[in-house]
Every structure is written in C-alpha cells, then in structure tokens.
VOBA-1610 file (N, C-alpha, C; in pm, whole numbers, padded with zeros to 5 digits, always signed):
BEGIN
Unk-11559+14379-03772Unk-11599+14414-03629Unk-11748+14458-03651Unk-11838+14399-03538Unk-11971+14415-03557Unk-11997+14545-03506Unk-12106+14621-03574Unk-12147+14756-03514Unk-12288+14748-03433Unk-12276+14784-03303Unk-12398+14728-03227Unk-12531+14782-03292Unk-12517+14872-03355Unk-12627+14971-03406Unk-12726+14895-03518Unk-12641+14787-03588Unk-12694+14761-03730Unk-12811+14663-03697Unk-12828+14579-03626Unk-12922+14469-03590Unk-13027+14535-03538Unk-13009+14592-03420Unk-13137+14663-03364Unk-13218+14784-03457Unk-13141+14868-03532Unk-13180+14950-03607Unk-13255+14874-03745Unk-13186+14806-03813Unk-13262+14741-03928Unk-13346+14660-03913Unk-13394+14589-03779Unk-13504+14519-03730Unk-13608+14623-03710Unk-13585+14710-03670Unk-13687+14818-03617Unk-13751+14876-03791Unk-13637+14903-03856Unk-13699+14942-03989Unk-13787+14825-04060Unk-13727+14732-04062Unk-13810+14623-04130Unk-13957+14590-04043Unk-13973+14631-03972Unk-14110+14629-03894Unk-14196+14761-03898Unk-14110+14850-03910Unk-14200+14987-03878Unk-14210+15108-03993Unk-14089+15053-04118Unk-14087+15111-04201Unk-14195+15191-04312Unk-14207+15302-04344Unk-14339+15346-04405Unk-14338+15277-04522Unk-14473+15253-04591Unk-14487+15205-04703Unk-14503+15308-04826Unk-14384+15343-04890Unk-14391+15457-04981Unk-14387+15387-05100Unk-14452+15461-05200Unk-14438+15413-05364Unk-14313+15361-05400Unk-14211+15466-05388Unk-14088+15422-05430Unk-14008+15349-05395Unk-14069+15300-05233Unk-14024+15157-05168Unk-14077+15037-05224Unk-14177+15028-05209Unk-14271+14946-05232Unk-14253+14869-05395Unk-14210+14975-05478Unk-14172+14896-05629Unk-14051+14963-05679Unk-13947+14924-05623Unk-13824+14988-05646Unk-13755+14967-05786Unk-13704+15082-05838Unk-13613+15056-05953Unk-13501+15187-05964Unk-13412+15215-06014Unk-13327+15319-06009Unk-13388+15434-06071Unk-13463+15405-06158Unk-13558+15559-06217Unk-13646+15610-06101Unk-13725+15548-06037Unk-13803+15555-05938Unk-13760+15611-05810Unk-13611+15559-05791Unk-13538+15591-05670Unk-13511+15727-05685Unk-13438+15760-05827Unk-13378+15905-05870Unk-13497+16001-05871Unk-13616+15982-05924Unk-13726+16076-05917Unk-13749+16120-05773Unk-13781+15977-05695Unk-13810+16025-05548Unk-13737+16115-05489Unk-13598+16096-05488Unk-13513+16152-05434Unk-13494+16311-05458Unk-13532+16344-05570Unk-13488+16475-05632Unk-13636+16540-05561Unk-13727+16500-05573Unk-13851+16549-05540Unk-13862+16580-05362Unk-13783+16470-05311Unk-13755+16473-05175Unk-13696+16598-05098Unk-13602+16658-05192Unk-13540+16763-05159Unk-13593+16863-05095Unk-13569+16912-05002Unk-13664+17029-04916Unk-13813+17000-04918Unk-13880+16893-04926Unk-14025+16881-04954Unk-14057+16731-04867Unk-14156+16754-04805Unk-14212+16667-04693Unk-14253+16530-04777Unk-14252+16411-04721Unk-14292+16289-04776Unk-14469+16296-04858Unk-14513+16303-04747Unk-14673+16353-04756Unk-14715+16432-04901Unk-14632+16534-04899Unk-14641+16604-05013Unk-14608+16575-05162Unk-14497+16489-05123Unk-14437+16421-05249Unk-14493+16309-05318Unk-14562+16242-05260Unk-14630+16115-05247Unk-14724+16145-05391Unk-14825+16217-05398Unk-14918+16214-05512Unk-14846+16307-05611Unk-14740+16400-05632Unk-14676+16465-05738Unk-14600+16318-05802Unk-14534+16238-05700Unk-14452+16128-05775Unk-14537+16042-05834Unk-14638+16002-05801Unk-14755+15917-05863Unk-14811+15963-05973Unk-14835+16115-05980Unk-14857+16165-06128Unk-14751+16152-06236Unk-14633+16205-06181Unk-14480+16235-06268Unk-14461+16068-06342Unk-14471+15994-06255Unk-14434+15872-06303Unk-14571+15805-06387Unk-14653+15855-06399Unk-14778+15805-06443Unk-14777+15874-06606Unk-14716+15990-06602Unk-14675+16071-06757Unk-14561+16019-06797Unk-14459+16026-06736Unk-14306+15989-06754Unk-14256+15871-06687Unk-14309+15744-06722Unk-14282+15626-06682Unk-14142+15584-06676Unk-14071+15634-06780Unk-13925+15571-06815Unk-13847+15721-06837Unk-13699+15691-06800Unk-13619+15800-06830Unk-13631+15828-06973Unk-13656+15740-07061Unk-13651+15762-07205Unk-13775+15898-07249Unk-13923+15857-07159Unk-14006+15943-07162Unk-14015+16073-07124Unk-13900+16063-07017Unk-13888+16215-06954Unk-13775+16308-07037Unk-13690+16195-07093Unk-13581+16283-07184Unk-13652+16326-07297Unk-13757+16286-07346Unk-13854+16315-07459Unk-13941+16426-07448Unk-13954+16480-07313Unk-14067+16570-07252Unk-14005+16708-07291Unk-14094+16797-07328Unk-14074+16946-07320Unk-14073+16993-07182Unk-13985+17105-07161Unk-13972+17161-07036Unk-14103+17192-06974Unk-14192+17263-07040Unk-14309+17294-07002Unk-14380+17211-06944Unk-14384+17083-07009Unk-14475+16965-06989Unk-14406+16908-06841Unk-14285+16925-06833Unk-14213+16879-06688Unk-14291+16970-06577Unk-14234+17108-06608Unk-14267+17237-06524Unk-14406+17193-06469Unk-14517+17171-06576Unk-14648+17172-06547Unk-14690+17036-06418Unk-14618+16944-06435Unk-14648+16838-06340Unk-14579+16875-06210Unk-14450+16964-06223Unk-14426+17007-06114Unk-14477+17101-06020Unk-14575+17185-06091Unk-14661+17290-06012Unk-14665+17277-05867Unk-14624+17360-05788Unk-14651+17359-05660Unk-14551+17294-05554Unk-14443+17226-05627Unk-14362+17156-05533Unk-14258+17240-05514Unk-14224+17360-05598Unk-14118+17458-05554Unk-13971+17403-05600Unk-13874+17499-05589Unk-13742+17453-05627Unk-13723+17388-05758Unk-13786+17466-05875Unk-13825+17426-05991Unk-13670+17392-06047Unk-13533+17419-06008Unk-13446+17387-06095Unk-13444+17218-06086Unk-13513+17188-05972Unk-13528+17027-05973Unk-13562+16962-06079Unk-13657+17007-06131Unk-13752+16973-06252Unk-13671+17005-06375Unk-13611+17126-06378Unk-13531+17153-06497Unk-13416+17046-06512Unk-13330+17030-06397Unk-13225+16907-06382Unk-13254+16794-06425Unk-13392+16733-06384Unk-13430+16611-06401Unk-13434+16606-06540Unk-13487+16665-06619Unk-13521+16645-06755Unk-13354+16667-06840Unk-13280+16763-06794Unk-13162+16761-06848Unk-13054+16622-06820Unk-13100+16563-06693Unk-13006+16460-06685Unk-13084+16336-06751Unk-13186+16328-06721Unk-13261+16216-06844Unk-13195+16213-06982Unk-13171+16343-07030Unk-13124+16345-07161Unk-12967+16287-07173Unk-12909+16333-07087Unk-12742+16283-07085Unk-12764+16141-07072Unk-12844+16091-06983Unk-12856+15930-06938Unk-12890+15852-07081Unk-12972+15909-07145Unk-13022+15843-07288Unk-12911+15855-07361Unk-12813+15965-07404Unk-12735+16005-07472Unk-12598+15918-07459Unk-12576+15946-07314Unk-12420+15895-07285Unk-12430+15769-07221Unk-12547+15717-07146Unk-12561+15605-07086Unk-12662+15480-07165Unk-12717+15499-07252Unk-12790+15409-07354Unk-12914+15409-07269Unk-12954+15507-07205Unk-13070+15501-07134Unk-13085+15419-07007Unk-12983+15384-06923Unk-12947+15317-06800Unk-12885+15429-06703Unk-12952+15424-06605Unk-12899+15512-06481Unk-12779+15452-06418Unk-12660+15515-06416Unk-12541+15479-06375Unk-12565+15452-06241Unk-12483+15341-06152Unk-12482+15299-06049Unk-12367+15368-05962Unk-12264+15415-06010Unk-12181+15470-05935Unk-12165+15609-05916Unk-12135+15653-05764Unk-12121+15777-05717Unk-12056+15879-05809Unk-11975+15854-05874Unk-11888+15973-05942Unk-11965+15973-06064Unk-12038+15909-06163Unk-12121+15925-06273Unk-12250+15985-06220Unk-12295+15948-06119Unk-12438+16001-06085Unk-12399+16151-06070Unk-12282+16172-05982Unk-12241+16317-05943Unk-12228+16394-06048Unk-12178+16353-06172Unk-12172+16419-06302Unk-12312+16457-06365Unk-12392+16416-06340Unk-12549+16457-06381Unk-12597+16568-06315Unk-12674+16653-06365Unk-12710+16781-06314Unk-12839+16748-06208Unk-12811+16819-06094Unk-12877+16806-05977Unk-12874+16705-05906Unk-12763+16629-05914Unk-12717+16500-05810Unk-12624+16552-05726Unk-12586+16563-05628Unk-12500+16600-05523Unk-12468+16496-05432Unk-12379+16507-05384Unk-12316+16383-05254Unk-12420+16354-05218Unk-12497+16406-05139Unk-12614+16312-05076Unk-12723+16219-05189Unk-12760+16288-05284Unk-12860+16210-05389Unk-12775+16080-05469Unk-12631+16141-05471Unk-12546+15988-05531Unk-12554+15863-05426Unk-12514+15904-05333Unk-12527+15842-05227Unk-12640+15734-05204Unk-12751+15842-05193Unk-12906+15779-05180Unk-12906+15668-05300Unk-12906+15691-05443Unk-12923+15674-05514Unk-12865+15503-05566Unk-12714+15534-05551Unk-12643+15412-05540Unk-12660+15333-05442Unk-12719+15349-05311Unk-12725+15246-05221Unk-12844+15183-05213Unk-12978+15305-05248Unk-13108+15233-05257Unk-13146+15154-05371Unk-13096+15202-05496Unk-13113+15139-05600Unk-13049+15014-05687Unk-12927+15038-05604Unk-12822+14931-05635Unk-12766+14854-05533Unk-12766+14882-05428Unk-12704+14827-05307Unk-12566+14837-05321Unk-12530+14948-05389Unk-12369+14985-05362Unk-12342+15026-05211Unk-12196+14992-05178Unk-12186+15050-05027Unk-12159+15181-05004Unk-12219+15254-04988Unk-12202+15417-05010Unk-12290+15506-04891Unk-12236+15568-04837Unk-12300+15617-04701Unk-12362+15772-04780Unk-12455+15847-04690Unk-12559+15937-04721Unk-12572+16030-04581Unk-12561+16160-04602Unk-12600+16237-04489Unk-12695+16349-04522Unk-12781+16344-04459Unk-12911+16447-04465Unk-12924+16490-04330Unk-13027+16591-04325Unk-13042+16649-04220Unk-13089+16550-04087Unk-13172+16444-04119Unk-13192+16349-04041Unk-13089+16300-03985Unk-13006+16249-04081Unk-12882+16163-04010Unk-12803+16241-03935Unk-12782+16379-03964Unk-12708+16452-03897Unk-12742+16470-03713Unk-12884+16490-03733Unk-12921+16488-03580Unk-12928+16368-03508Unk-12982+16240-03588Unk-12942+16103-03535Unk-12788+16090-03471Unk-12703+16123-03569Unk-12548+16107-03523Unk-12512+16191-03421Unk-12545+16315-03438Unk-12505+16424-03310Unk-12567+16365-03187Unk-12692+16297-03171Unk-12693+16249-03025Unk-12667+16110-02992Unk-12662+16021-03124Unk-12603+15900-03085Unk-12456+15908-03029Unk-12380+16000-03107Unk-12242+15992-03077Unk-12172+16110-03009Unk-12265+16221-02969Unk-12251+16344-02881Unk-12175+16438-02967Unk-12200+16468-03082Unk-12141+16545-03175Unk-12152+16695-03115Unk-12058+16785-03094Unk-12081+16923-03084Unk-12045+17014-03202Unk-12093+17124-03218Unk-12075+17208-03329Unk-12221+17240-03424Unk-12200+17368-03501Unk-12299+17380-03531Unk-12339+17282-03695Unk-12428+17237-03683Unk-12482+17108-03762Unk-12471+17175-03949Unk-12487+17295-03970Unk-12469+17321-04066Unk-12326+17398-04122Unk-12239+17393-04056Unk-12074+17416-04080Unk-12029+17270-04150Unk-11936+17319-04240Unk-11892+17209-04300Unk-11804+17128-04222Unk-11721+17174-04133Unk-11661+17110-03993Unk-11751+16987-03977Unk-11847+17012-03894Unk-11935+16928-03849Unk-11998+16813-03963Unk-12044+16887-04084Unk-12087+16774-04171Unk-11994+16701-04192Unk-11840+16715-04237Unk-11754+16624-04267Unk-11739+16535-04149Unk-11771+16545-04022Unk-11759+16450-03908Unk-11856+16362-03932Unk-11965+16414-03963Unk-12086+16319-03963Unk-12068+16224-04102Unk-12022+16276-04203Unk-11979+16197-04331Unk-11878+16076-04286Unk-11800+16122-04210Unk-11698+16008-04180Unk-11781+15906-04068Unk-11865+15975-03981Unk-11913+15835-03915Unk-12009+15783-03996Unk-12062+15827-04120Unk-12182+15756-04179Unk-12088+15647-04257Unk-11967+15675-04290Unk-11853+15585-04373Unk-11835+15466-04289Unk-11804+15507-04176Unk-11757+15411-04077Unk-11858+15291-04019Unk-11989+15381-04011Unk-12086+15278-03956Unk-12181+15211-04072Unk-12153+15241-04182Unk-12247+15174-04301Unk-12228+15016-04260Unk-12374+14978-04309Unk-12398+14846-04294Unk-12384+14786-04434Unk-12302+14732-04485Unk-12240+14723-04627Unk-12300+14602-04686Unk-12375+14494-04609Unk-12457+14425-04691Unk-12609+14435-04727Unk-12659+14551-04660Unk-12778+14600-04677Unk-12761+14752-04652Unk-12675+14822-04779Unk-12651+14959-04741Unk-12783+15065-04778Unk-12848+15036-04870Unk-12962+15092-04890Unk-13058+15093-04779Unk-13112+14982-04730Unk-13156+14983-04616Unk-13147+15043-04473Unk-12988+15034-04490Unk-12941+15093-04339Unk-12952+15229-04357Unk-12939+15304-04494Unk-12943+15451-04506Unk-13089+15504-04489Unk-13188+15397-04536Unk-13294+15459-04515Unk-13359+15434-04362Unk-13308+15340-04304Unk-13344+15331-04162Unk-13300+15469-04090Unk-13151+15497-04110Unk-13102+15627-04037Unk-13223+15744-04073Unk-13256+15741-04197Unk-13334+15847-04210Unk-13477+15834-04160Unk-13512+15717-04174Unk-13657+15686-04099Unk-13645+15726-03951Unk-13544+15673-03888Unk-13521+15718-03723Unk-13544+15877-03709Unk-13478+15925-03762Unk-13485+16088-03790Unk-13601+16161-03798Unk-13679+16075-03883Unk-13810+16162-03947Unk-13921+16131-03828Unk-13910+15998-03782Unk-14020+15947-03707Unk-13981+15906-03568Unk-13890+15924-03509Unk-13804+15916-03347Unk-13767+16010-03300Unk-13625+16004-03397Unk-13538+16112-03306Unk-13544+16240-03406Unk-13687+16282-03337Unk-13727+16410-03396Unk-13676+16545-03331Unk-13655+16650-03406Unk-13591+16771-03355Unk-13627+16816-03214Unk-13753+16823-03163Unk-13837+16837-03030Unk-13871+16740-02976Unk-13848+16712-02869Unk-13883+16602-02769Unk-13900+16472-02865Unk-13800+16441-02908Unk-13752+16291-02927Unk-13817+16186-02842Unk-13891+16086-02923Unk-13939+15968-02877Unk-13852+15860-02843Unk-13775+15899-02748Unk-13649+15788-02674Unk-13691+15656-02683Unk-13814+15670-02605Unk-13895+15553-02563Unk-13893+15452-02649Unk-13911+15503-02803Unk-13940+15423-02923Unk-13825+15393-03011Unk-13690+15415-02916Unk-13607+15420-03044Unk-13517+15291-02993Unk-13488+15234-03130Unk-13429+15071-03101Unk-13281+15089-03077Unk-13218+15201-03061Unk-13064+15208-03017Unk-13032+15315-02917Unk-13148+15328-02836Unk-13105+15417-02726Unk-13019+15388-02624Unk-13001+15266-02627Unk-12920+15202-02515Unk-12751+15236-02568Unk-12746+15266-02689Unk-12602+15327-02746Unk-12618+15452-02770Unk-12695+15544-02724Unk-12718+15675-02741Unk-12636+15752-02653Unk-12524+15836-02670Unk-12474+15931-02607Unk-12576+16044-02548Unk-12684+16097-02608Unk-12750+16185-02558Unk-12861+16161-02468Unk-12896+16017-02496Unk-12983+15957-02389Unk-12920+15942-02267Unk-12822+15872-02265Unk-12757+15854-02166Unk-12707+15939-02087Unk-12679+16086-02126Unk-12640+16196-02068Unk-12755+16329-02069Unk-12868+16260-02079Unk-12993+16366-02106Unk-12988+16473-02156Unk-12906+16456-02281Unk-12868+16554-02388Unk-12999+16574-02500Unk-13079+16488-02514Unk-13166+16517-02632Unk-13197+16625-02674Unk-13247+16717-02555Unk-13284+16863-02634Unk-13145+16944-02646Unk-13046+16908-02614Unk-12943+16993-02640Unk-12855+16989-02772Unk-12872+16825-02814Unk-12798+16801-02933Unk-12897+16775-03059Unk-12878+16802-03172Unk-12761+16846-03215Unk-12747+17032-03171Unk-12627+17097-03148Unk-12619+17228-03097Unk-12717+17316-03212Unk-12766+17425-03138Unk-12835+17537-03235Unk-12757+17568-03345Unk-12837+17590-03498Unk-12786+17635-03593Unk-12786+17790-03592Unk-12691+17878-03650Unk-12715+18015-03640Unk-12810+18053-03736Unk-12903+18124-03667Unk-13019+18144-03773Unk-13003+18214-03868Unk-13049+18210-03963Unk-13032+18306-04108Unk-13147+18424-04114Unk-13083+18514-04140Unk-13179+18655-04125Unk-13280+18667-04238Unk-13397+18688-04206Unk-13505+18651-04317Unk-13514+18808-04395Unk-13498+18801-04554Unk-13483+18921-04604Unk-13651+18948-04679Unk-13690+19049-04630Unk-13838+19095-04698Unk-13828+19199-04808Unk-13911+19131-04914Unk-13890+19185-05052Unk-14049+19231-05065Unk-14094+19339-05138Unk-14217+19378-05185Unk-14198+19413-05334Unk-14292+19321-05406Unk-14337+19337-05513Unk-14455+19407-05574Unk-14470+19462-05684Unk-14591+19504-05739Unk-14625+19476-05868Unk-14709+19393-05887Unk-14771+19304-06005Unk-14908+19359-06093Unk-14911+19331-06211Unk-15036+19401-06287Unk-15107+19274-06324Unk-15240+19275-06271Unk-15327+19164-06327Unk-15431+19235-06426Unk-15411+19230-06555Unk-15484+19280-06654Unk-15553+19196-06736Unk-15691+19206-06760Unk-15784+19133-06798Unk-15827+19204-06936Unk-15844+19090-07046Unk-15906+19184-07165Unk-15985+19077-07256Unk-16100+19114-07266Unk-16184+19012-07342Unk-16158+18862-07321Unk-16174+18848-07174Unk-16155+18695-07156Unk-16015+18648-07142Unk-15904+18751-07137Unk-15799+18688-07121Unk-15696+18734-07021Unk-15603+18707-06969Unk-15501+18766-06872Unk-15358+18782-06948Unk-15306+18875-06892Unk-15189+18927-06960Unk-15076+18858-06864Unk-14992+18770-06910Unk-14878+18700-06844Unk-14752+18732-06916Unk-14656+18704-06824Unk-14511+18762-06851Unk-14410+18656-06850Unk-14340+18629-06942Unk-14219+18529-06943Unk-14090+18590-06882Unk-14056+18540-06776Unk-13973+18583-06689Unk-13831+18556-06746Unk-13741+18660-06773Unk-13615+18612-06817Unk-13556+18488-06741Unk-13429+18446-06793Unk-13337+18326-06751Unk-13264+18397-06658Unk-13234+18530-06640Unk-13145+18624-06573Unk-13246+18667-06427Unk-13345+18650-06412Unk-13426+18677-06313Unk-13380+18590-06187Unk-13348+18667-06067Unk-13310+18628-05939Unk-13403+18505-05894Unk-13537+18534-05886Unk-13661+18442-05871Unk-13726+18380-05977Unk-13761+18249-05990Unk-13827+18218-06058Unk-13808+18228-06222Unk-13678+18227-06240Unk-13611+18241-06389Unk-13721+18141-06479Unk-13746+18207-06601Unk-13761+18127-06696Unk-13947+18090-06697Unk-13994+18131-06587Unk-14122+18105-06549Unk-14221+18221-06633Unk-14334+18174-06652Unk-14447+18242-06663Unk-14522+18309-06539Unk-14529+18429-06544Unk-14572+18517-06423Unk-14693+18623-06448Unk-14744+18693-06374Unk-14794+18825-06361Unk-14687+18930-06416Unk-14689+19015-06490Unk-14582+19114-06517Unk-14573+19206-06392Unk-14454+19252-06334Unk-14448+19320-06263Unk-14428+19474-06295Unk-14470+19567-06206Unk-14439+19720-06235Unk-14299+19758-06291Unk-14201+19681-06275Unk-14064+19738-06331Unk-14046+19669-06483Unk-14143+19572-06517Unk-14137+19523-06656Unk-14189+19589-06779Unk-14298+19706-06724Unk-14379+19782-06812Unk-14362+19921-06784Unk-14277+19967-06888Unk-14255+20135-06890Unk-14368+20159-06934Unk-14392+20297-06848Unk-14548+20355-06867Unk-14678+20287-06819Unk-14672+20197-06751Unk-14792+20136-06711Unk-14855+20227-06601Unk-14996+20245-06599Unk-15049+20310-06500Unk-15144+20237-06420Unk-15080+20244-06288Unk-15135+20158-06178Unk-15288+20206-06158Unk-15391+20104-06106Unk-15495+20126-06045Unk-15501+20077-05919Unk-15618+20020-05899Unk-15665+20007-05741Unk-15574+19857-05710Unk-15543+19845-05581Unk-15481+19703-05531Unk-15604+19632-05524Unk-15588+19501-05589Unk-15709+19379-05589Unk-15701+19296-05465Unk-15554+19275-05447Unk-15535+19174-05342Unk-15379+19177-05321Unk-15342+19137-05180Unk-15211+19098-05154Unk-15169+18981-05129Unk-15060+18942-05179Unk-15021+18774-05174Unk-14900+18782-05096Unk-14877+18672-04992Unk-14754+18677-04933Unk-14703+18554-04956Unk-14578+18531-05021Unk-14516+18396-05025Unk-14348+18395-04971Unk-14307+18282-04971Unk-14176+18257-04928Unk-14102+18175-05010Unk-13967+18214-05063Unk-13877+18149-05152Unk-13749+18136-05045Unk-13699+18007-05006Unk-13592+18009-04924Unk-13641+18114-04802Unk-13510+18198-04768Unk-13530+18286-04649Unk-13571+18446-04690Unk-13644+18420-04816Unk-13712+18560-04842Unk-13835+18562-04852Unk-13898+18660-04800Unk-14015+18669-04752Unk-14091+18765-04868Unk-14185+18721-04935Unk-14215+18845-05036Unk-14362+18866-05016Unk-14389+18982-05038Unk-14538+19048-05041Unk-14536+19093-05190Unk-14654+19050-05274Unk-14689+19109-05397Unk-14823+19176-05378Unk-14803+19294-05423Unk-14957+19378-05440Unk-14982+19355-05575Unk-15108+19312-05586Unk-15173+19282-05728Unk-15256+19403-05761Unk-15222+19457-05859Unk-15281+19596-05885Unk-15346+19597-06042Unk-15472+19665-06043Unk-15511+19673-06196Unk-15402+19755-06258Unk-15420+19751-06402Unk-15317+19852-06460Unk-15349+19876-06607Unk-15299+19996-06647Unk-15353+20030-06793Unk-15205+19988-06869Unk-15224+19879-06953Unk-15112+19864-07019Unk-15053+19907-07152Unk-14944+19971-07135Unk-14929+20052-07258Unk-14890+19952-07361Unk-14898+19997-07489Unk-14890+19938-07648Unk-14783+20010-07688Unk-14690+19957-07776Unk-14702+19759-07813Unk-14656+19683-07703Unk-14720+19583-07710Unk-14661+19484-07592Unk-14515+19459-07610Unk-14429+19450-07485Unk-14291+19378-07511Unk-14328+19228-07558Unk-14182+19199-07623Unk-14222+19022-07666Unk-14240+18936-07555Unk-14194+18987-07434Unk-14220+18904-07335Unk-14375+18873-07251Unk-14477+18987-07318Unk-14585+18965-07262Unk-14662+18890-07378Unk-14797+18822-07290Unk-14865+18732-07405Unk-15020+18762-07352Unk-15097+18758-07412Unk-15257+18765-07345Unk-15288+18603-07362Unk-15341+18547-07243Unk-15355+18398-07242Unk-15499+18394-07186Unk-15557+18316-07254Unk-15718+18284-07237Unk-15720+18244-07051Unk-15825+18317-06990Unk-15821+18284-06853Unk-15835+18135-06811Unk-15888+18065-06880Unk-15901+17908-06849Unk-15765+17853-06882Unk-15667+17920-06930Unk-15541+17839-06978Unk-15424+17873-06895Unk-15474+17958-06789Unk-15349+18059-06715Unk-15255+17961-06624Unk-15341+17831-06598Unk-15266+17744-06516Unk-15176+17629-06584Unk-15216+17655-06705Unk-15128+17543-06789Unk-14993+17610-06813Unk-14964+17772-06763Unk-14855+17823-06813Unk-14808+17867-06666Unk-14881+17902-06583Unk-14804+17937-06421Unk-14801+17797-06354Unk-14660+17820-06300Unk-14619+17689-06227Unk-14595+17719-06088Unk-14558+17831-06051Unk-14523+17893-05917Unk-14649+17916-05846Unk-14666+17852-05718Unk-14797+17857-05635Unk-14813+18022-05627Unk-14699+18095-05623Unk-14702+18235-05569Unk-14829+18291-05696Unk-14776+18258-05858Unk-14863+18337-05959Unk-14998+18247-05963Unk-14976+18147-05904Unk-15119+18096-05919Unk-15202+18159-05809Unk-15176+18188-05702Unk-15242+18273-05568Unk-15288+18412-05623Unk-15173+18449-05729Unk-15202+18613-05739Unk-15348+18605-05839Unk-15338+18513-05924Unk-15439+18500-06064Unk-15565+18471-05987Unk-15556+18375-05886Unk-15683+18312-05856Unk-15795+18414-05808
//
C-alpha cells in the first residue's frame, strides 16, 4: 500500500536537505560518531567537533587505541561526557568482538555502550539502509501534528504510539533518507513554535494543519522543576601553577573529571575573598559556583595536583571549570 507521505517528503528532502559532513561522506563510523555527538546538541555546534574528532580518530581502530583523556580533550565543551567515554568503550568492543567492523543490526548495536533504541535505528538505517524506524523529539512533533496525537510526548505511552507509527510509515526502499527527512522536517519546518506550514511538503495530509491545531500539538509536556545548587570552589595559584582536583568516579556531576577543588574536598582549607561567580547548567540543575582564594592545607590529598597555568586546558574538559579558571 502506497503511503501518500513518502513521495512528497523524500522529494523535498532531496532538494532541501542540509549538506552536513556526515551526510556528504557517509560511512558507518561517521554516522555513529555524528549520532552520538548530536544527542542533546545542535547541529551547528557539532560540525566543528565532528571534523576535529574525525581528523584525530579517523577509524574505529584509532578510537579504540586512544586514551580516555585524549578523547575527552576533543570532546571538551560538548557536554554529556558519558557519550565520549561510551564511544571509546564501544570502539574497543567493536575491535575485540566484531573485528573492527561496526555491526548493522539493531540488536548488536544496542549491545554497545551508549547506543539505545533511537541510535540503533539511526545507525542501521542511515549507514546500512536497514529498514528500521527511529523516533526523536523532531519525529514526535511531526507525527503528533500529522496524525493528531494527544498526550504528553514524554510519557512512555505516547512515545510507544509514535514508535508504532514510525514503523508503519517507514519507507523501506530508502529508510535512511526517510528517517533523516522526518528529522529534517521537524528541525526546519515543523518547528515547535509557529511552524512553517506554507513550506511543508506534506501539509495536505496533516491533521493539525487541516484543523488549525499547529500551535496546540503536540500537547505541552509537564515542566520539570529546576534544582538550584551552590558550590564553593578554590582557585589556588603557586609559582605559575594552579591546583586542580581529580573528581572521583562517584561524584554526581562530572565524575572522573579534573576540576577546581571544592571546599568540601579540602579539610581545613581557609577561604579568602571571592574572585568570581560562575553560573552553569547541567540538565535541569542550575549551578552557581563561587570561586574563592584559599589557603591550601598540607599535605595535599592524592586527588590534588599542581598544574602549570598554561596546561590547565589539557586537563579541564567541562566548560564550567574552564570558565572558573579563565
């Protein structure tokens, strides 16, 4: 049975799709890296990171051989650093268990660290043309309007409805292009506020457009309450060096990262004046860091290290701590 959405949407995608580095020179490795970087991150932000990352680690074997600090250094500023760690872990598994070849089936992909239902569908369909659907925020919005879906788009029941529709409507001859066309439509035309229905290639089939419900669908998501946190960090300098702190793997925020030591890390520290105040957001947490001078007790704990001022960027990955030291 022909789907009336297929031809107009793919025709629009072929003509209007953005030229992105992972699209213009496609490979399973490039698709995988781009999909991991694009999680929670805008396309324009990802492009330079993607190009630097591929220059340094052009193959999965290069990535598997890399050290974690080397990978995190190239990821610095992108946030959600577990993505970078999982990329490296997955690369090692691909080399060890798949002879360096990224698998094409969703089950094998989902067995790799950092790859979930969406990512597996994206990699298998885009890189291998396997007929697998995907659902992300853009697809949820597009389908909610196209099919008149009600319900909180973040609720599992609503998402399962969308996954079902995505499977039913999949264009099986060009699954990768079809999935990208849906996401492209959501990113550029069927946008959250004031969608550009006059530019939409499938508006004639759209429930929301025909019923003037573009601004009402998808239904609003229950807002998540922001949590405000206040930290006190110490910026200590000595003989051209800065004192940094290796956060433990058990830290709730930025585990395993180099950072400035916080007041709670150094028993007996004597605080001086506040040098600056830095504001930062991590998911729904709003963090304020008061950066203070401090008299550092001796002997230093094992997690503390004096680092030359010019070398701090080699260790500080999070933009929070880079802003604090700058």
